[in-house]
Backbone as CSV, one residue per row, in Angstrom:
resi,resn,N_x,N_y,N_z,CA_x,CA_y,CA_z,C_x,C_y,C_z
1,UNK,0.286,-14.468,8.203,0.856,-13.149,8.622,1.076,-12.512,9.814
2,UNK,1.753,-11.472,10.376,1.607,-11.157,11.360,0.532,-9.937,12.529
3,UNK,0.505,-9.697,14.114,-0.204,-8.587,13.895,-0.405,-7.548,13.103
4,UNK,-0.705,-6.072,13.607,-0.211,-4.691,13.138,0.647,-3.986,14.518
5,UNK,-0.293,-4.684,15.352,0.951,-4.402,16.802,2.647,-4.943,16.531
6,UNK,2.335,-5.882,15.763,3.614,-6.462,16.538,4.324,-6.106,14.882
7,UNK,3.507,-5.946,13.900,4.918,-5.197,13.678,4.721,-3.395,13.784
8,UNK,4.449,-2.975,14.301,4.429,-2.052,14.637,5.479,-2.133,16.005
9,UNK,5.740,-3.048,15.876,6.837,-3.098,17.766,8.354,-2.557,17.101
10,UNK,8.146,-2.483,15.451,9.519,-2.643,15.007,10.072,-0.771,14.971
11,UNK,8.458,-0.302,15.682,8.622,1.562,15.822,9.675,1.489,17.356
12,UNK,8.895,0.933,18.438,8.878,1.730,19.527,10.952,0.966,19.551
13,UNK,11.577,2.241,20.411,12.563,2.821,20.576,13.376,3.051,19.850
14,UNK,12.748,4.447,19.659,13.869,4.474,17.986,14.200,5.907,18.712
15,UNK,15.487,5.892,17.841,16.056,7.400,18.830,15.539,9.050,18.197
16,UNK,14.695,8.517,17.327,14.160,9.912,16.491,12.145,9.588,17.206
17,UNK,12.839,11.464,18.153,11.207,11.082,18.760,9.821,11.432,17.424
18,UNK,9.871,9.961,16.708,8.617,10.229,15.650,6.701,9.840,15.626
19,UNK,6.283,10.434,14.969,4.816,10.376,14.856,5.518,8.396,15.151
20,UNK,5.121,7.750,14.001,6.193,6.034,13.666,5.845,6.166,15.125
21,UNK,7.133,6.842,15.500,7.352,5.636,17.259,6.434,6.182,18.609
22,UNK,6.134,7.788,18.786,4.755,7.819,19.229,3.226,7.007,19.849
23,UNK,3.177,6.255,18.568,2.372,6.069,17.789,2.435,4.205,18.568
24,UNK,3.189,3.906,18.222,3.873,2.339,18.455,4.537,2.121,20.515
25,UNK,5.401,3.115,20.888,4.678,2.804,21.876,3.325,3.780,22.771
26,UNK,2.305,4.246,22.348,1.038,4.323,22.856,0.560,3.087,23.035
27,UNK,0.379,2.493,21.860,0.393,0.707,21.396,0.407,-0.170,22.739
28,UNK,1.711,0.245,22.308,2.601,-1.124,23.317,2.050,-0.512,24.849
29,UNK,1.700,0.227,25.261,0.756,1.176,26.679,-0.493,0.890,26.864
30,UNK,-0.838,0.549,26.231,-2.485,0.613,26.069,-2.773,-1.074,26.022
31,UNK,-3.796,-0.993,26.813,-3.461,-2.728,26.794,-4.829,-3.354,27.428
32,UNK,-5.433,-2.142,26.376,-7.192,-2.285,25.634,-7.218,-2.045,24.124
33,UNK,-6.111,-2.499,23.575,-5.728,-2.331,22.509,-5.069,-3.899,21.920
34,UNK,-5.986,-3.915,20.656,-6.720,-5.301,19.676,-5.093,-6.197,19.167
35,UNK,-4.593,-6.421,20.230,-3.403,-6.695,19.937,-3.138,-8.442,19.082
36,UNK,-4.084,-8.562,19.092,-3.346,-9.481,17.452,-4.443,-9.131,16.567
37,UNK,-5.064,-7.882,16.046,-6.011,-7.568,15.287,-4.570,-7.216,13.742
38,UNK,-5.240,-7.309,12.500,-4.766,-7.517,11.700,-6.231,-6.946,10.968
39,UNK,-6.259,-6.641,11.061,-7.736,-6.038,9.949,-8.209,-4.444,10.526
40,UNK,-7.997,-3.410,9.441,-7.861,-2.486,8.740,-8.942,-1.355,10.197
41,UNK,-10.160,-2.506,9.739,-11.123,-1.590,10.765,-11.576,-1.577,11.942
42,UNK,-11.256,-2.932,11.810,-10.710,-3.116,13.403,-9.840,-1.662,14.301
43,UNK,-8.542,-3.021,13.736,-7.696,-1.204,14.184,-8.542,0.187,14.264
44,UNK,-8.824,0.879,13.002,-9.096,2.035,12.319,-10.144,2.031,13.266
45,UNK,-11.356,1.565,13.981,-12.297,1.852,14.794,-12.003,1.485,16.860
46,UNK,-11.117,1.281,16.812,-10.701,1.575,17.742,-9.218,2.895,18.215
47,UNK,-8.651,3.452,16.799,-8.315,4.620,17.999,-9.026,5.575,17.226
48,UNK,-9.953,5.296,16.182,-11.543,6.745,16.140,-11.709,7.023,17.104
49,UNK,-11.975,5.847,18.527,-12.693,5.728,19.870,-11.189,7.062,21.147
50,UNK,-10.196,5.760,20.650,-8.823,6.400,21.515,-8.225,6.920,21.052
51,UNK,-8.566,7.669,20.337,-6.408,8.488,19.018,-5.759,8.988,20.416
52,UNK,-4.544,8.516,20.183,-3.588,9.000,21.751,-3.205,10.444,21.022
53,UNK,-2.684,10.874,20.074,-2.591,12.760,18.809,-3.214,11.970,18.640
54,UNK,-4.034,13.833,18.040,-4.076,14.558,17.130,-3.784,13.003,15.905
55,UNK,-2.832,13.163,14.640,-2.478,13.135,13.734,-2.787,11.584,13.838
56,UNK,-2.674,10.441,14.177,-2.883,9.488,14.709,-3.353,8.657,14.366
57,UNK,-4.731,8.492,13.743,-5.134,7.866,12.021,-4.321,8.604,11.288
58,UNK,-4.311,8.968,10.551,-2.961,9.932,10.382,-2.275,8.746,9.373
59,UNK,-1.674,8.771,10.624,-0.081,8.018,11.048,-0.718,6.483,10.537
60,UNK,-1.777,6.062,11.531,-2.027,4.399,11.040,-2.246,4.244,10.018
61,UNK,-2.566,5.260,8.841,-3.102,5.078,7.379,-1.836,4.117,6.789
62,UNK,-1.129,5.165,6.745,-0.206,5.271,6.579,0.744,4.045,6.454
63,UNK,1.393,3.827,7.853,2.015,2.675,8.614,0.912,1.343,8.620
64,UNK,0.026,1.129,7.922,-0.821,0.456,7.708,-0.583,-0.265,6.009
65,UNK,-0.686,1.049,5.336,-0.221,0.118,3.323,1.650,-0.100,4.719
66,UNK,2.056,0.426,4.387,3.122,-0.680,3.981,3.206,-1.778,5.319
67,UNK,2.226,-2.055,6.297,2.272,-3.178,6.101,1.648,-4.445,5.502
68,UNK,0.581,-3.295,5.006,-0.214,-4.538,4.389,0.875,-4.871,3.030
69,UNK,2.455,-4.056,2.482,2.382,-4.345,1.595,3.974,-5.307,1.840
70,UNK,4.487,-5.100,3.306,5.766,-5.979,4.155,5.569,-7.810,4.855
71,UNK,4.292,-7.281,4.599,3.822,-8.511,5.270,2.637,-9.657,4.509
72,UNK,2.416,-8.886,3.059,1.542,-10.433,2.155,2.833,-11.325,1.073
């Protein structure tokens, strides 16, 4: 299973400027983001302290569900 960060890189560079793209771009630019993490708790905890925009946690929750389904 690849890391959540690696999974999210599919959203970078999208022509649509949506929350998924915004989160992926922020993850790419944030050098402290846990790029090897696969655990919901580890990533969620990081986002709680460093959320880049108000809806980042809810976007993360939705995308993490997709990640679990696609990566299992």
